[in-house]
Each structure stands twice: as structure tokens, then as C-alpha cells.
C-alpha positions in Angstrom: 116.8 97.7 102.0 114.0 98.5 99.5 112.5 95.7 97.5 109.9 96.9 95.0 108.0 94.8 92.6 106.0 97.5 90.9 106.4 98.1 87.2 105.2 100.8 84.8 102.2 99.3 83.2 98.9 98.5 84.9 99.2 94.8 84.2 102.8 94.6 85.4 102.0 96.7 88.4 99.4 94.3 89.6 101.5 91.2 88.9 98.7 90.2 86.5 98.8 88.0 83.5 96.7 88.2 80.3 93.0 88.1 81.3 93.7 89.1 84.9 92.6 92.5 86.2 95.1 95.1 87.4 94.7 96.3 91.0 97.4 99.0 90.9 97.3 102.2 88.8 100.0 102.6 86.3 102.9 104.8 87.3 102.0 107.4 84.8 98.5 107.5 86.2 99.9 107.9 89.7 102.2 110.7 88.5 99.4 112.6 86.7 97.3 112.2 89.9 100.0 113.8 92.0 100.4 116.8 89.8 96.6 117.1 89.6 96.0 117.2 93.4 99.1 119.2 94.4 98.3 122.5 92.6 101.5 124.0 94.0 105.2 123.1 94.2 108.8 124.2 94.3 110.0 125.8 91.1 113.8 125.6 90.6 115.4 128.1 88.4 119.1 129.0 87.7 120.2 132.2 89.3 121.0 134.9 86.9 122.7 137.2 89.4 124.8 137.0 92.5 121.9 137.5 94.9 121.3 133.8 95.5 124.9 132.7 95.2 127.2 132.4 92.1 125.5 132.8 88.8 123.9 129.5 87.7 123.2 128.4 91.3 119.9 126.5 91.7 117.2 128.7 93.2 113.9 127.2 94.6 110.7 129.1 95.2 107.1 128.2 96.0 104.6 128.6 93.1 100.9 127.8 92.5 99.8 126.3 89.2 97.0 124.8 87.2 97.4 122.1 84.6 96.5 122.2 80.9 95.0 119.2 79.1 98.4 117.7 78.6 99.4 118.0 82.3 101.7 120.9 81.7 101.8 123.3 84.7 100.9 126.9 84.1 102.1 129.6 86.5 101.0 133.2 87.2 104.4 134.9 88.0 105.2 138.4 89.0 107.4 140.0 86.4 109.6 141.5 89.1 110.1 138.3 91.0 113.5 136.7 91.2 112.4 133.4 89.6 110.9 135.3 86.6 114.2 137.2 86.2 116.0 133.9 86.3 113.6 132.4 83.7 114.3 135.3 81.3 118.0 134.5 81.4 117.6 130.7 81.2 114.2 129.0 80.7 115.4 125.6 81.9 113.6 124.7 85.1 112.2 121.9 87.2 109.1 121.7 89.3 108.7 119.4 92.4 105.1 118.5 93.3 104.0 116.4 96.2 100.8 114.8 97.3 99.3 117.0 100.0 99.7 115.8 103.5 96.5 114.4 104.9 95.1 115.0 108.4 96.5 112.0 110.2 100.0 113.4 109.8 101.9 111.0 107.6 105.6 112.1 107.2 106.2 114.1 104.1 108.8 111.5 103.0 106.0 108.9 102.8 104.0 110.8 100.2 104.3 110.4 96.4 106.0 113.1 94.5 106.8 114.1 90.9 109.5 116.2 89.4 108.9 117.8 86.0 112.0 119.0 84.1 111.8 121.1 81.0 111.6 124.6 79.6 109.4 127.6 80.5 107.5 129.0 77.5 105.3 132.1 77.2 101.5 131.8 77.1 100.5 134.2 74.3 97.4 132.7 72.8 94.5 135.1 73.5 91.8 132.4 73.8 94.0 130.3 76.1 94.7 133.4 78.2 91.0 134.1 78.7 90.4 130.5 79.8 93.5 130.6 82.1 92.4 133.7 83.9 89.1 132.0 84.8 90.5 128.6 85.7 93.5 129.9 87.7 91.2 132.2 89.8 88.9 129.3 90.4 91.7 127.1 91.9 93.6 129.9 93.5 90.9 132.5 94.6 93.5 135.0 95.8 94.7 135.5 92.2 91.4 137.0 90.8 92.9 140.5 90.7 96.4 139.4 89.8 95.2 137.8 86.6 94.2 141.3 85.4 97.4 143.0 86.4 100.1 143.9 83.9 102.7 143.1 86.6 101.8 139.4 86.4 102.1 137.0 83.4 101.2 133.4 82.7 104.1 131.0 81.9 103.9 127.3 81.0 106.3 124.5 81.8 106.8 122.2 78.8 108.3 119.0 80.3 110.8 116.9 78.6 111.5 114.6 81.6 109.1 113.3 84.3 110.4 111.6 87.5 108.1 109.8 89.9 108.8 108.7 93.5 106.3 106.7 95.4 107.3 107.8 98.9 110.1 106.5 101.1 111.8 105.5 97.9 109.5 102.5 97.4 109.5 103.2 93.7 111.3 105.8 91.7 111.3 105.9 87.9 111.8 108.2 84.9 108.6 108.2 82.9 108.0 108.8 79.1 106.6 112.3 78.8 104.2 111.2 76.1 102.6 108.7 78.4 102.4 111.2 81.2 100.6 113.7 78.9 97.9 111.2 77.9 97.4 109.7 81.3 94.3 110.7 83.4 94.3 111.6 87.1 92.5 109.0 89.2 88.8 109.6 89.6 89.1 109.7 93.4 92.1 112.1 93.3 90.3 115.1 94.9 88.7 113.0 97.7 91.5 110.5 98.4 93.2 112.5 101.1 89.9 112.9 103.1 89.1 109.2 102.7 92.6 108.1 103.9 92.4 110.4 106.9 89.0 109.1 108.0 90.1 105.5 107.7 93.4 106.0 109.6 91.7 108.1 112.4 88.6 106.1 112.8 89.1 102.5 111.6 92.3 101.3 113.3 90.5 98.2 114.8 89.3 97.2 111.3 92.8 97.8 109.8 94.3 95.6 112.5 91.8 92.8 111.7 92.6 93.2 107.9 96.3 92.8 108.7 95.7 89.7 110.8 93.5 87.8 108.3 94.5 89.1 104.9 98.2 90.2 105.3 99.5 87.6 107.7 100.5 90.3 110.1 98.8 89.3 113.4 100.1 92.1 115.6 101.6 95.0 113.7 103.0 97.9 115.6 101.3 100.4 113.3 99.2 100.2 110.1 98.1 103.1 107.9 96.4 103.5 104.6 98.6 105.7 102.4 96.6 105.8 99.2 93.1 105.2 97.9 92.2 105.1 94.2 89.7 103.5 91.9 91.4 100.2 92.0 92.1 99.7 95.7 94.1 101.0 98.6 97.7 100.8 99.8 98.7 99.9 103.4 102.0 100.6 105.2 102.4 98.0 107.9 105.2 98.2 110.5 106.1 95.2 112.7 109.2 95.5 114.8 112.0 96.6 112.5 110.2 95.8 109.3 107.9 98.0 107.3 106.1 96.6 104.3 103.8 98.0 101.6 100.7 96.1 100.6 98.1 96.6 97.9 94.5 95.6 98.6 92.4 95.6 95.5 88.8 96.3 95.2 86.5 93.6 93.7 85.7 96.0 90.9 87.1 99.4 89.8 85.0 102.2 91.3 83.6 105.2 89.6 82.7 107.4 92.6 83.5 108.2 96.2 80.4 106.3 97.4 81.4 103.2 95.4 84.9 103.4 97.0 83.4 103.6 100.5 81.3 100.6 99.8 84.3 98.6 98.6 86.3 99.5 101.7 83.4 98.5 104.0 83.3 95.1 102.2 87.0 94.6 102.9 86.4 95.4 106.6 83.3 93.2 106.7 85.1 90.2 105.2 87.9 90.6 107.7 85.4 90.8 110.5 83.7 87.6 109.3 87.0 85.7 109.3 87.7 87.0 112.8 84.4 85.7 114.0 84.7 82.3 112.3 82.6 82.8 109.2 84.6 81.3 106.4 83.7 81.5 102.7 85.4 79.8 99.8 86.0 83.1 97.8 86.5 85.3 100.9 89.2 87.9 100.8 90.2 90.7 98.3 93.1 90.5 95.9 96.3 91.3 97.7 99.9 92.1 96.6 102.9 93.0 98.7 104.8 95.3 96.4 107.6 96.6 98.7 109.2 95.1 101.8 111.7 96.0 104.4 111.5 99.7 103.3 112.4 101.1 106.8 114.6 98.3 108.2 116.5 99.7 111.2 
């Protein structure tokens, strides 16, 4: 059973009303964050020959990409590759991107992912090509020489559908393309995986204390941070046959990695104070349980 209470706007996502502050990113911000940090994915094209099965069969291949200002993925593809030949026959494609797996070894199914569906178009603007050669080589250093080769060409995916999955099916939703294009990736996007790994590997005692005093989960079997962003962090808590997802909001949105670390330390400090009998009237961060029983046996 999956019970998810997350909606598409920041206010709805946080369960907030007018005048209250959201503690969860909008779904479009989360989707844009996924495509920003992934920088590679599975490109699915339609087979144009019998090599991969009957003509029109789906064919998936790994590709690297960079994003333009609208969040459209741009690929550097070999002209002789099978997926390029498929594109020339039919330019309808999809791209699956997933949040990179961090060092503590969360299962792939637990990580957020995005599928972009649309049409591949040529990149033929000279000024854009000059910029792309530099930006693609910066992100994918192996491609420095490939960008100059006539055997490789830049292609752009123009999405007309965007599908977001929050991991383990906690939340899945088709998103308006226009909202995806104007959304910004979270400011912590490039550092979030490292922060999550350090917390999960080095702060298990603190996480257990947070569960006991803020989440009403005194003795969870496992607890893991799954996401950190400028508004807070997500925890997946397993107790016996139930696995729940919680959102712990920061007191204030953060604008840097150092600010995020400070807010996380404050959460741990408040939990420690409650554990040791120091009670304060306004103690405790904003909390929301947004999915429950997601892995019921």
C-alpha cells in the first residue's frame, strides 16, 4: 500500500495554508533537480531495422547529456550509432534519468527519477554549437576531442511530456512541461548526495534520536536520509513491516552547503536536548509524514 500526501505546488506539498512556509520542494523543482544532477540516462528510440528485433521495437542505450536553459537534454551522438540511425528514421524518443546512487548504497528503486518524452531535433545554431562544445567537454571530459569530430553531432530532446517518480512509487505524476522548463534545480543539488552519505554513514545515533523524539518512532529497525535540499531533508524509517517517509523542514530555507549543515546540526541538537531532559516550548523542527506503509510486507 502506498499513501502519499504530496501535491504539485510548494504550498500543497508542505501541507501549508496561506501565510505558512512550504517545507517541501515542488514536484517540478524536484524533477528539474534530478535531470540536473544525473547528466546521463537511458535513451529509448524505435528500432529502424531488424537488428534489435522487429522494426519499431523499443531500443534503450546509455547516453550522456547536458541541459540547456530550459532543461532540455542535449546529446553528443555518433552518427554511425544504432540509436542515431533510429532517430533519423523516427525522432520520437524518451529519456530516463535517475538521481545518482550515493555511497551508503540505497537501492536504485528508492531514488527519484524522471522520464522526458518528446522529439529529437538538430542543433544547428553556430553560436549555440560553440557554447555546447565547451560546456559538454566541461561536464564530460572524455568528449573534448569528440566535439570536434565530424563523426559526432549534437542533438536536442524537446520534451512534450515529463514524468516524475519519487522513488519506491511514493509519488508519481505527469508534470506540465512549461512548469518544468521554468523550474530551477535546488541550490544543494550538486552536493546533496555527499551530504546524505555522510549523515547515513556517520550519524546513525543522531538519526535514531530524531526518530524517537520527533517522529514518534522509538525503536526503528532502520532509518536513512534519502534527500537533502534547501528546505529540509527526507527520512525513510522502517519499523517491523512498515516503512514510512517523513519530511523534516529546516527553520529557514538555506542558501549554501554550510547553511544546510548548520540546520542539520540544529535538528540533531534539539533531539539530543529532548533525550537529555531539556525541554523548550518551541522545540522541534516542522515535520510531515507524506507517505506511509510504502513497503508493507
